[in-house]
DODREN-746158 format. One record per residue (C-alpha): x, y, z; residue number from 0; residue in three letters. Coordinates in nm, 3 decimals, always signed. Example, Ala and Ser with C-alpha at 12.3 -4.5 7.8 and 13.67 -1.06 7.14 Angstrom:
<rs>
        c1        c2        c3    nr   rest
    +1.230    -0.450    +0.780     0    ALA
    +1.367    -0.106    +0.714     1    SER
</rs>
This chain:
<rs>
        c1        c2        c3    nr   rest
    +0.000    +0.000    +0.000     0    UNK
    +0.285    +0.238    +0.087     1    UNK
    +0.407    +0.236    -0.274     2    UNK
    +0.060    +0.182    -0.422     3    UNK
    +0.208    -0.128    -0.573     4    UNK
    +0.019    -0.403    -0.753     5    UNK
    +0.171    -0.719    -0.618     6    UNK
    +0.256    -1.010    -0.846     7    UNK
    -0.035    -1.185    -0.677     8    UNK
    -0.275    -0.963    -0.871     9    UNK
    -0.100    -0.982    -1.204    10    UNK
    -0.028    -1.352    -1.195    11    UNK
    -0.349    -1.488    -1.053    12    UNK
    -0.624    -1.237    -0.999    13    UNK
    -0.892    -1.496    -1.053    14    UNK
    -0.741    -1.714    -0.782    15    UNK
    -0.706    -1.417    -0.551    16    UNK
    -1.073    -1.325    -0.579    17    UNK
    -1.214    -1.668    -0.650    18    UNK
    -1.382    -1.701    -0.310    19    UNK
    -1.563    -1.376    -0.377    20    UNK
    -1.691    -1.504    -0.707    21    UNK
    -1.769    -1.848    -0.574    22    UNK
    -1.986    -1.702    -0.301    23    UNK
    -2.114    -1.403    -0.489    24    UNK
    -2.473    -1.288    -0.456    25    UNK
    -2.754    -1.281    -0.705    26    UNK
    -3.105    -1.149    -0.710    27    UNK
    -3.230    -1.505    -0.741    28    UNK
    -3.374    -1.695    -0.446    29    UNK
    -3.118    -1.836    -0.200    30    UNK
    -3.152    -2.186    -0.338    31    UNK
    -3.033    -2.062    -0.676    32    UNK
    -2.749    -1.855    -0.539    33    UNK
    -2.398    -2.000    -0.554    34    UNK
    -2.238    -2.073    -0.219    35    UNK
    -1.879    -2.081    -0.102    36    UNK
    -1.695    -2.372    -0.257    37    UNK
    -1.919    -2.401    -0.562    38    UNK
    -1.827    -2.293    -0.916    39    UNK
    -1.871    -1.926    -0.990    40    UNK
    -2.186    -1.809    -1.160    41    UNK
    -1.961    -1.606    -1.390    42    UNK
    -1.740    -1.776    -1.644    43    UNK
    -1.371    -1.759    -1.543    44    UNK
    -1.260    -1.548    -1.844    45    UNK
    -1.539    -1.294    -1.790    46    UNK
    -1.474    -1.286    -1.418    47    UNK
    -1.099    -1.237    -1.464    48    UNK
    -1.150    -0.962    -1.717    49    UNK
    -1.407    -0.772    -1.510    50    UNK
    -1.234    -0.804    -1.175    51    UNK
    -0.895    -0.732    -1.329    52    UNK
    -1.017    -0.381    -1.401    53    UNK
    -1.121    -0.332    -1.040    54    UNK
    -0.802    -0.471    -0.889    55    UNK
    -0.582    -0.256    -1.113    56    UNK
    -0.726    +0.064    -0.972    57    UNK
    -0.467    +0.303    -0.829    58    UNK
    -0.621    +0.497    -0.541    59    UNK
    -0.576    +0.873    -0.563    60    UNK
    -0.475    +0.932    -0.203    61    UNK
    -0.538    +1.280    -0.067    62    UNK
    -0.560    +1.442    +0.274    63    UNK
    -0.903    +1.346    +0.411    64    UNK
    -0.998    +1.692    +0.534    65    UNK
    -0.838    +2.034    +0.517    66    UNK
    -0.790    +2.037    +0.892    67    UNK
    -0.702    +1.668    +0.937    68    UNK
    -0.343    +1.542    +0.973    69    UNK
    -0.155    +1.511    +0.645    70    UNK
    -0.077    +1.147    +0.722    71    UNK
    -0.450    +1.066    +0.731    72    UNK
    -0.533    +1.002    +0.366    73    UNK
    -0.853    +0.913    +0.185    74    UNK
    -0.941    +0.777    -0.158    75    UNK
    -1.240    +0.634    -0.340    76    UNK
    -1.236    +0.313    -0.543    77    UNK
    -1.506    +0.135    -0.741    78    UNK
    -1.652    -0.203    -0.649    79    UNK
    -1.921    -0.412    -0.822    80    UNK
    -2.273    -0.364    -0.698    81    UNK
    -2.333    -0.734    -0.768    82    UNK
    -2.026    -0.958    -0.750    83    UNK
    -2.196    -1.217    -0.968    84    UNK
    -2.214    -0.953    -1.240    85    UNK
    -1.887    -0.762    -1.193    86    UNK
    -1.920    -0.608    -1.537    87    UNK
    -2.245    -0.441    -1.437    88    UNK
    -2.323    -0.148    -1.211    89    UNK
    -2.049    -0.008    -0.990    90    UNK
    -2.062    +0.178    -0.661    91    UNK
    -1.811    +0.385    -0.465    92    UNK
    -1.613    +0.256    -0.171    93    UNK
    -1.441    +0.521    +0.043    94    UNK
    -1.117    +0.405    +0.204    95    UNK
    -0.862    +0.572    +0.429    96    UNK
    -0.515    +0.502    +0.558    97    UNK
    -0.234    +0.607    +0.788    98    UNK
    +0.093    +0.448    +0.682    99    UNK
    +0.340    +0.305    +0.929   100    UNK
    +0.618    +0.538    +1.036   101    UNK
    +0.862    +0.246    +1.012   102    UNK
    +0.821    +0.103    +0.661   103    UNK
    +1.115    -0.129    +0.708   104    UNK
    +0.923    -0.313    +0.981   105    UNK
    +0.591    -0.313    +0.798   106    UNK
    +0.402    -0.643    +0.796   107    UNK
    +0.093    -0.540    +0.600   108    UNK
    -0.239    -0.365    +0.651   109    UNK
    -0.470    -0.359    +0.951   110    UNK
    -0.829    -0.291    +0.850   111    UNK
    -1.088    -0.199    +1.110   112    UNK
    -1.461    -0.158    +1.153   113    UNK
    -1.638    +0.017    +1.445   114    UNK
    -1.971    -0.166    +1.429   115    UNK
    -2.319    -0.093    +1.304   116    UNK
    -2.454    -0.211    +1.071   117    UNK
    -2.475    +0.134    +0.918   118    UNK
    -2.173    +0.277    +1.098   119    UNK
    -1.909    +0.480    +0.917   120    UNK
    -1.551    +0.361    +0.958   121    UNK
    -1.344    +0.596    +0.744   122    UNK
    -1.217    +0.762    +1.063   123    UNK
    -1.099    +0.441    +1.228   124    UNK
    -0.726    +0.478    +1.142   125    UNK
    -0.724    +0.798    +1.348   126    UNK
    -0.860    +0.614    +1.650   127    UNK
    -0.634    +0.312    +1.604   128    UNK
    -0.330    +0.538    +1.570   129    UNK
    -0.410    +0.690    +1.909   130    UNK
    -0.483    +0.362    +2.086   131    UNK
    -0.239    +0.102    +1.950   132    UNK
    +0.111    +0.086    +2.103   133    UNK
    +0.425    +0.154    +1.900   134    UNK
    +0.505    -0.217    +1.898   135    UNK
    +0.193    -0.273    +1.687   136    UNK
    +0.185    +0.050    +1.486   137    UNK
    +0.524    -0.013    +1.330   138    UNK
    +0.392    -0.331    +1.168   139    UNK
    +0.088    -0.196    +0.986   140    UNK
    -0.058    +0.059    +0.757   141    UNK
    -0.391    +0.137    +0.924   142    UNK
    -0.680    +0.115    +0.678   143    UNK
    -1.040    +0.226    +0.733   144    UNK
    -1.347    +0.230    +0.512   145    UNK
    -1.711    +0.326    +0.501   146    UNK
    -1.896    +0.001    +0.427   147    UNK
    -2.097    -0.009    +0.105   148    UNK
    -2.409    +0.202    +0.131   149    UNK
    -2.275    +0.400    +0.427   150    UNK
    -2.122    +0.746    +0.463   151    UNK
    -1.911    +0.824    +0.159   152    UNK
    -1.956    +0.479    +0.003   153    UNK
    -2.258    +0.539    -0.223   154    UNK
    -2.483    +0.607    +0.079   155    UNK
    -2.829    +0.459    +0.086   156    UNK
    -3.146    +0.622    +0.214   157    UNK
    -3.507    +0.526    +0.273   158    UNK
    -3.630    +0.886    +0.314   159    UNK
    -3.733    +0.802    +0.669   160    UNK
    -3.863    +1.061    +0.910   161    UNK
    -3.714    +1.073    +1.261   162    UNK
    -4.026    +0.906    +1.395   163    UNK
    -3.994    +0.625    +1.139   164    UNK
    -3.636    +0.573    +1.252   165    UNK
    -3.757    +0.508    +1.608   166    UNK
    -3.772    +0.132    +1.577   167    UNK
    -3.758    -0.035    +1.918   168    UNK
    -4.127    -0.019    +2.002   169    UNK
    -4.289    -0.186    +2.303   170    UNK
    -4.579    -0.417    +2.234   171    UNK
    -4.925    -0.287    +2.320   172    UNK
    -5.243    -0.445    +2.190   173    UNK
    -5.399    -0.107    +2.118   174    UNK
    -5.104    +0.019    +1.910   175    UNK
    -4.990    -0.301    +1.742   176    UNK
    -5.178    -0.234    +1.418   177    UNK
    -4.997    +0.100    +1.391   178    UNK
    -4.665    -0.072    +1.455   179    UNK
    -4.735    -0.321    +1.177   180    UNK
    -4.820    -0.033    +0.944   181    UNK
    -4.498    +0.143    +1.046   182    UNK
    -4.286    -0.166    +0.973   183    UNK
    -4.452    -0.212    +0.634   184    UNK
    -4.404    +0.157    +0.548   185    UNK
    -4.032    +0.148    +0.630   186    UNK
    -3.980    -0.161    +0.416   187    UNK
    -4.178    -0.010    +0.128   188    UNK
    -3.989    +0.320    +0.146   189    UNK
    -3.652    +0.141    +0.149   190    UNK
    -3.750    -0.071    -0.150   191    UNK
    -3.872    +0.234    -0.340   192    UNK
    -3.572    +0.452    -0.263   193    UNK
    -3.289    +0.198    -0.285   194    UNK
    -3.422    +0.007    -0.584   195    UNK
    -3.186    -0.250    -0.731   196    UNK
    -2.915    -0.167    -0.477   197    UNK
    -3.112    -0.303    -0.185   198    UNK
    -3.035    -0.678    -0.223   199    UNK
    -2.662    -0.608    -0.244   200    UNK
    -2.605    -0.408    +0.075   201    UNK
    -2.509    -0.713    +0.281   202    UNK
    -2.232    -0.833    +0.506   203    UNK
    -2.115    -1.092    +0.254   204    UNK
    -2.072    -0.825    -0.012   205    UNK
    -1.893    -0.597    +0.233   206    UNK
    -1.653    -0.884    +0.304   207    UNK
    -1.596    -0.916    -0.070   208    UNK
    -1.527    -0.543    -0.084   209    UNK
    -1.257    -0.590    +0.179   210    UNK
    -1.096    -0.859    -0.031   211    UNK
    -1.103    -0.636    -0.335   212    UNK
    -0.939    -0.361    -0.131   213    UNK
    -0.675    -0.616    -0.034   214    UNK
    -0.608    -0.688    -0.401   215    UNK
    -0.607    -0.319    -0.499   216    UNK
    -0.349    -0.249    -0.229   217    UNK
    -0.136    -0.540    -0.345   218    UNK
    -0.160    -0.741    -0.026   219    UNK
    -0.168    -1.119    +0.007   220    UNK
    -0.353    -1.105    +0.339   221    UNK
    -0.526    -0.860    +0.570   222    UNK
    -0.518    -0.821    +0.945   223    UNK
    -0.835    -0.690    +1.098   224    UNK
    -0.982    -0.532    +1.413   225    UNK
    -1.360    -0.536    +1.440   226    UNK
    -1.596    -0.417    +1.712   227    UNK
    -1.949    -0.553    +1.761   228    UNK
    -2.105    -0.580    +1.412   229    UNK
    -1.747    -0.563    +1.292   230    UNK
    -1.685    -0.902    +1.457   231    UNK
    -1.952    -1.054    +1.236   232    UNK
    -1.802    -0.889    +0.928   233    UNK
    -1.463    -1.027    +1.025   234    UNK
    -1.603    -1.375    +1.083   235    UNK
    -1.777    -1.371    +0.745   236    UNK
    -1.457    -1.258    +0.575   237    UNK
    -1.265    -1.539    +0.745   238    UNK
    -1.527    -1.788    +0.626   239    UNK
    -1.524    -1.667    +0.265   240    UNK
    -1.151    -1.601    +0.243   241    UNK
    -0.973    -1.816    +0.501   242    UNK
    -0.638    -1.803    +0.323   243    UNK
    -0.647    -1.421    +0.318   244    UNK
    -0.702    -1.376    +0.695   245    UNK
    -0.391    -1.290    +0.894   246    UNK
    -0.434    -1.152    +1.248   247    UNK
    -0.798    -1.096    +1.345   248    UNK
    -0.917    -0.933    +1.667   249    UNK
    -1.293    -0.956    +1.726   250    UNK
    -1.405    -0.737    +2.016   251    UNK
    -1.757    -0.770    +2.166   252    UNK
    -1.878    -1.045    +1.944   253    UNK
    -2.191    -1.122    +1.746   254    UNK
    -2.317    -1.481    +1.735   255    UNK
    -2.343    -1.557    +1.358   256    UNK
    -2.613    -1.816    +1.422   257    UNK
    -2.837    -1.541    +1.559   258    UNK
    -2.794    -1.285    +1.281   259    UNK
    -3.003    -1.082    +1.306   260    UNK
    -3.336    -1.121    +1.480   261    UNK
    -3.182    -1.338    +1.747   262    UNK
    -2.911    -1.081    +1.815   263    UNK
    -3.172    -0.812    +1.880   264    UNK
    -3.349    -1.057    +2.111   265    UNK
    -3.020    -1.102    +2.297   266    UNK
    -3.071    -0.748    +2.426   267    UNK
    -3.372    -0.870    +2.623   268    UNK
    -3.222    -1.200    +2.732   269    UNK
    -2.895    -1.042    +2.841   270    UNK
    -3.066    -0.761    +3.031   271    UNK
    -3.234    -0.988    +3.286   272    UNK
    -2.919    -1.118    +3.460   273    UNK
    -2.774    -0.765    +3.443   274    UNK
    -3.089    -0.628    +3.608   275    UNK
    -3.069    -0.893    +3.884   276    UNK
    -2.704    -0.803    +3.941   277    UNK
    -2.801    -0.438    +3.970   278    UNK
    -3.067    -0.510    +4.235   279    UNK
    -2.808    -0.696    +4.442   280    UNK
    -2.553    -0.417    +4.398   281    UNK
    -2.799    -0.143    +4.493   282    UNK
    -2.931    -0.339    +4.791   283    UNK
    -2.577    -0.378    +4.925   284    UNK
    -2.548    +0.003    +4.911   285    UNK
    -2.892    +0.089    +5.041   286    UNK
    -2.751    +0.353    +5.277   287    UNK
    -2.611    +0.540    +4.976   288    UNK
    -2.899    +0.506    +4.730   289    UNK
    -3.205    +0.430    +4.942   290    UNK
    -3.361    +0.199    +4.683   291    UNK
    -3.411    -0.094    +4.922   292    UNK
    -3.194    -0.309    +5.147   293    UNK
    -3.270    -0.637    +4.967   294    UNK
    -3.268    -0.719    +4.597   295    UNK
    -3.641    -0.784    +4.614   296    UNK
    -3.706    -0.437    +4.756   297    UNK
    -3.488    -0.271    +4.492   298    UNK
    -3.676    -0.464    +4.227   299    UNK
    -4.007    -0.345    +4.374   300    UNK
    -3.885    +0.016    +4.381   301    UNK
    -3.806    +0.004    +4.013   302    UNK
    -4.127    -0.163    +3.899   303    UNK
    -4.338    +0.067    +4.116   304    UNK
    -4.183    +0.360    +3.930   305    UNK
    -4.265    +0.192    +3.598   306    UNK
    -4.625    +0.134    +3.707   307    UNK
    -4.660    +0.492    +3.828   308    UNK
    -4.521    +0.626    +3.499   309    UNK
    -4.758    +0.402    +3.304   310    UNK
    -5.050    +0.563    +3.484   311    UNK
    -4.916    +0.917    +3.474   312    UNK
    -4.578    +0.996    +3.309   313    UNK
    -4.314    +1.114    +3.556   314    UNK
    -4.190    +1.462    +3.474   315    UNK
    -3.817    +1.524    +3.497   316    UNK
    -3.715    +1.882    +3.425   317    UNK
    -4.024    +1.927    +3.209   318    UNK
    -3.974    +1.596    +3.027   319    UNK
    -4.264    +1.349    +3.076   320    UNK
    -4.133    +0.995    +3.101   321    UNK
    -4.351    +0.686    +3.052   322    UNK
    -4.304    +0.342    +3.198   323    UNK
    -4.200    +0.208    +2.861   324    UNK
    -3.934    +0.477    +2.834   325    UNK
    -3.803    +0.383    +3.177   326    UNK
    -3.775    +0.019    +3.073   327    UNK
    -3.613    +0.115    +2.744   328    UNK
    -3.346    +0.332    +2.905   329    UNK
    -3.284    +0.093    +3.194   330    UNK
    -3.207    -0.194    +2.959   331    UNK
    -2.853    -0.078    +2.886   332    UNK
    -2.809    +0.115    +3.212   333    UNK
    -2.849    -0.203    +3.417   334    UNK
    -2.514    -0.329    +3.292   335    UNK
    -2.342    -0.053    +3.490   336    UNK
    -2.498    -0.069    +3.840   337    UNK
    -2.366    +0.266    +3.961   338    UNK
    -2.517    +0.451    +3.664   339    UNK
    -2.843    +0.261    +3.698   340    UNK
    -2.866    +0.342    +4.069   341    UNK
    -2.799    +0.711    +4.017   342    UNK
    -3.062    +0.732    +3.746   343    UNK
    -3.328    +0.553    +3.951   344    UNK
    -3.256    +0.773    +4.254   345    UNK
    -3.328    +1.085    +4.049   346    UNK
    -3.633    +0.926    +3.890   347    UNK
    -3.762    +0.839    +4.236   348    UNK
    -3.723    +1.204    +4.341   349    UNK
    -3.913    +1.322    +4.036   350    UNK
    -4.190    +1.070    +4.099   351    UNK
    -4.230    +1.219    +4.448   352    UNK
    -4.253    +1.569    +4.306   353    UNK
    -3.907    +1.668    +4.427   354    UNK
    -3.641    +1.849    +4.221   355    UNK
    -3.437    +1.597    +4.024   356    UNK
    -3.128    +1.619    +3.811   357    UNK
    -3.217    +1.580    +3.444   358    UNK
    -2.861    +1.474    +3.365   359    UNK
    -2.842    +1.161    +3.574   360    UNK
    -3.158    +0.989    +3.440   361    UNK
    -3.093    +1.121    +3.088   362    UNK
    -3.057    +0.773    +2.932   363    UNK
    -3.404    +0.694    +3.066   364    UNK
    -3.576    +1.024    +2.991   365    UNK
    -3.424    +1.039    +2.642   366    UNK
    -3.514    +0.679    +2.563   367    UNK
    -3.245    +0.429    +2.470   368    UNK
    -3.402    +0.324    +2.144   369    UNK
    -3.524    +0.651    +2.004   370    UNK
    -3.401    +0.813    +1.690   371    UNK
    -3.094    +0.761    +1.475   372    UNK
    -2.736    +0.717    +1.603   373    UNK
    -2.481    +0.995    +1.589   374    UNK
    -2.194    +0.796    +1.443   375    UNK
    -1.853    +0.928    +1.532   376    UNK
    -1.737    +0.912    +1.172   377    UNK
    -2.008    +1.147    +1.058   378    UNK
    -1.909    +1.400    +1.321   379    UNK
    -1.541    +1.366    +1.236   380    UNK
    -1.567    +1.385    +0.859   381    UNK
    -1.892    +1.575    +0.802   382    UNK
    -1.971    +1.348    +0.510   383    UNK
    -2.262    +1.454    +0.291   384    UNK
    -2.490    +1.165    +0.369   385    UNK
    -2.868    +1.138    +0.393   386    UNK
    -3.003    +1.202    +0.741   387    UNK
    -3.136    +0.847    +0.767   388    UNK
    -2.829    +0.677    +0.620   389    UNK
    -2.731    +0.500    +0.941   390    UNK
    -3.078    +0.354    +0.983   391    UNK
    -3.120    +0.268    +0.614   392    UNK
    -2.785    +0.089    +0.615   393    UNK
    -2.882    -0.091    +0.933   394    UNK
    -3.204    -0.232    +0.787   395    UNK
    -3.043    -0.322    +0.456   396    UNK
    -2.800    -0.552    +0.636   397    UNK
    -3.018    -0.673    +0.925   398    UNK
    -3.302    -0.767    +0.691   399    UNK
    -3.097    -0.861    +0.385   400    UNK
    -2.833    -1.083    +0.543   401    UNK
    -3.080    -1.349    +0.649   402    UNK
    -3.443    -1.306    +0.551   403    UNK
    -3.513    -1.662    +0.668   404    UNK
    -3.476    -1.542    +1.028   405    UNK
    -3.773    -1.308    +0.991   406    UNK
    -4.129    -1.438    +0.980   407    UNK
    -4.364    -1.285    +0.723   408    UNK
    -4.659    -1.325    +0.959   409    UNK
    -4.727    -1.023    +1.187   410    UNK
    -4.905    -1.253    +1.431   411    UNK
    -4.575    -1.433    +1.496   412    UNK
    -4.427    -1.109    +1.627   413    UNK
    -4.734    -1.039    +1.838   414    UNK
    -4.714    -1.381    +2.004   415    UNK
    -4.338    -1.355    +2.056   416    UNK
    -4.363    -1.005    +2.204   417    UNK
    -4.627    -1.114    +2.455   418    UNK
    -4.439    -1.430    +2.548   419    UNK
    -4.101    -1.259    +2.576   420    UNK
    -4.235    -0.974    +2.786   421    UNK
    -4.336    -1.243    +3.032   422    UNK
    -3.994    -1.409    +3.020   423    UNK
    -3.787    -1.091    +3.000   424    UNK
    -4.005    -0.818    +3.151   425    UNK
    -3.754    -0.537    +3.113   426    UNK
    -3.718    -0.556    +2.735   427    UNK
    -3.868    -0.871    +2.587   428    UNK
    -4.150    -0.700    +2.397   429    UNK
    -3.920    -0.428    +2.260   430    UNK
    -3.683    -0.688    +2.116   431    UNK
    -3.938    -0.933    +1.978   432    UNK
    -4.211    -0.707    +1.841   433    UNK
    -4.247    -0.646    +1.469   434    UNK
    -3.965    -0.495    +1.262   435    UNK
    -3.947    -0.384    +0.894   436    UNK
    -3.774    -0.713    +0.809   437    UNK
    -4.117    -0.880    +0.822   438    UNK
    -4.194    -0.708    +0.492   439    UNK
    -3.849    -0.722    +0.330   440    UNK
    -3.768    -0.914    +0.015   441    UNK
    -3.590    -1.247    +0.023   442    UNK
    -3.216    -1.245    +0.072   443    UNK
    -3.013    -1.278    -0.244   444    UNK
    -2.823    -1.570    -0.092   445    UNK
    -2.827    -1.782    +0.225   446    UNK
    -2.681    -1.656    +0.550   447    UNK
    -2.314    -1.735    +0.603   448    UNK
    -2.249    -2.042    +0.816   449    UNK
    -1.936    -1.962    +1.015   450    UNK
    -1.730    -2.268    +1.091   451    UNK
    -1.359    -2.253    +1.024   452    UNK
    -1.016    -2.286    +1.185   453    UNK
    -0.886    -1.939    +1.105   454    UNK
    -0.680    -1.804    +1.392   455    UNK
    -0.840    -1.509    +1.571   456    UNK
    -0.872    -1.349    +1.912   457    UNK
    -1.223    -1.299    +2.053   458    UNK
    -1.237    -1.040    +2.332   459    UNK
    -1.545    -1.003    +2.551   460    UNK
    -1.665    -0.823    +2.862   461    UNK
    -1.879    -1.022    +3.103   462    UNK
    -2.134    -0.739    +3.130   463    UNK
    -2.188    -0.618    +2.775   464    UNK
    -2.527    -0.467    +2.695   465    UNK
    -2.518    -0.510    +2.318   466    UNK
    -2.342    -0.842    +2.264   467    UNK
    -2.382    -1.037    +2.590   468    UNK
    -2.116    -1.283    +2.702   469    UNK
    -2.294    -1.592    +2.559   470    UNK
    -2.283    -1.425    +2.216   471    UNK
    -1.905    -1.393    +2.233   472    UNK
    -1.874    -1.750    +2.357   473    UNK
    -2.082    -1.867    +2.062   474    UNK
    -1.858    -1.696    +1.805   475    UNK
    -1.552    -1.841    +1.978   476    UNK
    -1.701    -2.190    +1.946   477    UNK
    -1.770    -2.142    +1.575   478    UNK
    -1.420    -2.010    +1.503   479    UNK
    -1.236    -2.332    +1.582   480    UNK
    -0.894    -2.169    +1.558   481    UNK
    -0.977    -1.882    +1.792   482    UNK
    -0.877    -1.809    +2.149   483    UNK
    -1.096    -1.600    +2.380   484    UNK
    -1.016    -1.330    +2.632   485    UNK
    -1.300    -1.296    +2.886   486    UNK
    -1.306    -0.996    +3.120   487    UNK
    -1.482    -1.100    +3.440   488    UNK
    -1.664    -0.802    +3.584   489    UNK
    -1.598    -0.611    +3.264   490    UNK
    -1.866    -0.352    +3.189   491    UNK
    -1.936    -0.184    +2.861   492    UNK
    -1.962    -0.267    +2.496   493    UNK
    -1.610    -0.271    +2.358   494    UNK
    -1.312    -0.397    +2.555   495    UNK
    -1.000    -0.258    +2.387   496    UNK
    -0.837    -0.036    +2.495   497    UNK
    -0.923    -0.039    +2.865   498    UNK
    -0.594    +0.027    +3.039   499    UNK
    -0.618    -0.326    +3.181   500    UNK
    -0.275    -0.485    +3.140   501    UNK
    -0.428    -0.831    +3.106   502    UNK
    -0.671    -0.755    +2.825   503    UNK
    -0.473    -0.488    +2.641   504    UNK
    -0.159    -0.697    +2.672   505    UNK
    -0.323    -1.003    +2.515   506    UNK
    -0.445    -0.798    +2.217   507    UNK
    -0.118    -0.612    +2.170   508    UNK
    +0.095    -0.926    +2.186   509    UNK
    -0.121    -1.099    +1.928   510    UNK
    -0.116    -0.808    +1.685   511    UNK
    +0.259    -0.760    +1.731   512    UNK
    +0.369    -1.124    +1.715   513    UNK
    +0.083    -1.318    +1.558   514    UNK
    +0.095    -1.566    +1.845   515    UNK
    -0.238    -1.649    +2.003   516    UNK
    -0.247    -1.738    +2.374   517    UNK
    -0.184    -2.107    +2.436   518    UNK
    -0.528    -2.129    +2.595   519    UNK
    -0.826    -1.904    +2.661   520    UNK
    -0.750    -1.613    +2.892   521    UNK
    -0.957    -1.488    +3.184   522    UNK
    -0.889    -1.132    +3.302   523    UNK
    -1.051    -0.939    +3.583   524    UNK
    -1.182    -0.590    +3.529   525    UNK
    -1.054    -0.310    +3.746   526    UNK
    -1.236    +0.005    +3.848   527    UNK
    -0.998    +0.192    +3.621   528    UNK
    -1.058    -0.031    +3.317   529    UNK
    -1.436    -0.008    +3.353   530    UNK
    -1.409    +0.368    +3.398   531    UNK
    -1.196    +0.389    +3.083   532    UNK
    -1.478    +0.243    +2.876   533    UNK
    -1.721    +0.497    +3.018   534    UNK
    -1.473    +0.782    +2.981   535    UNK
    -1.490    +0.757    +2.605   536    UNK
    -1.864    +0.824    +2.596   537    UNK
    -2.040    +1.154    +2.558   538    UNK
    -2.126    +1.296    +2.903   539    UNK
    -2.447    +1.150    +3.046   540    UNK
    -2.488    +0.897    +2.766   541    UNK
    -2.500    +0.524    +2.823   542    UNK
    -2.164    +0.364    +2.897   543    UNK
    -2.038    +0.134    +2.631   544    UNK
    -1.757    +0.136    +2.382   545    UNK
    -1.424    +0.289    +2.295   546    UNK
    -1.600    +0.437    +1.997   547    UNK
    -1.758    +0.772    +2.093   548    UNK
    -2.131    +0.819    +2.052   549    UNK
    -2.214    +0.454    +1.989   550    UNK
    -2.592    +0.433    +1.994   551    UNK
    -2.750    +0.195    +2.246   552    UNK
    -2.968    +0.049    +1.971   553    UNK
    -2.691    -0.075    +1.739   554    UNK
    -2.419    -0.337    +1.736   555    UNK
</rs>
């Protein structure tokens, strides 16, 4: 990449280099007709070689990303096929960025990264990685970022959604369910109308193929990769499609591929219950400080009494009426950090009694955890000209398009599930299981990726993660047979690295620097400082979570 070279790999055997992409490329046909990994390409080898040759021979025109950004932070735009089964057809833009190693003589290759999403911009990631990675790692890599297809500066998609239509985590109520069904249908219809023929191709599998094309364009035999949250799924899919191209892969706060994507949203409800129980125990042990009850049962009763009161008459905090559903919504992620949850409930309790309350402390509850669109850090950093609903449109394109088989077409299925799951997971079950636009989406262009390989990788996971709970990380570890796992007992927040914890940061840094995975799985213990580090990187008074600023509590 440093010399913009085209390696002999590309010139000698481009078809071999990109064969997995072609072999697993998508089509608009039903999944049964779509080629899968390991089967012959749907495109004849000569046509494929000719078409993809033109893509791989692109020479990125690297320029400073922004007038006021560091000169070393460079951006370029390359072209990729909209449909990899028809590489000679329509093309779309893919925005990429880089910061080259300061020690080219010690350079190993490129380290790509993704912050999560789906729908999250990642062009800014080299800037973050440059700040966080130690010199022992930085000398080995050119840091490469990208906006995934359909996102940010990469031919951004839109559904022309209003802010209200972007508010998608809706509690089940019998009297409003018909409106929720109509909302879900409207979102799907608007996305289909606006995105047109691009819609079936904004998927994780195609994004993985884009990464492999970037690899070829940059003249690299392999890529190393650092992915957070949704980025762990993208990395796992890449490793499945291109096992021989995967070098050193770090997967932080992991998605379970077998639950992409309805099951992953439902994890938010399942994972919240043990976190809520932990919070009641924590608050009860500190009843003199918080006054929420001196037993877990009493703390539990305090919370649900507030919910019931707000259901009858919304509790007003600094002029902001807050319903019981909004309390449940905000508490879902708050419960994973007991101190924050306790402070918020204390202020809510004051407001419920008609006493002055701080609007800041219960802000995650009064603002609603699932409302509106995320403020992705990349958008703030680069001020890309993207549609206002791009993050949400990109989210639905992937969440619905990756695996349509996971989504029932019968609205009654969602009604039954929401009622049942509210009983099993009272804090959030109906939010997670009620109807979503995917119920009215088209069929996926190809089957969901089955992840099962022996590619070496490092899975890193906090015990108390609100977005990808610990069992999700354990599931990905089990499917990646060559992986080792770092588990942070007591770790809070979504996103482990960097935390300032010598155990966790050291394991990641050693792997990236040497390529040697731990001999066996590693268990670290969180410290007050490492948990605080995760929260430090958040906007003030926003839910704790990840090293990526402004991560929304309703994304991966």
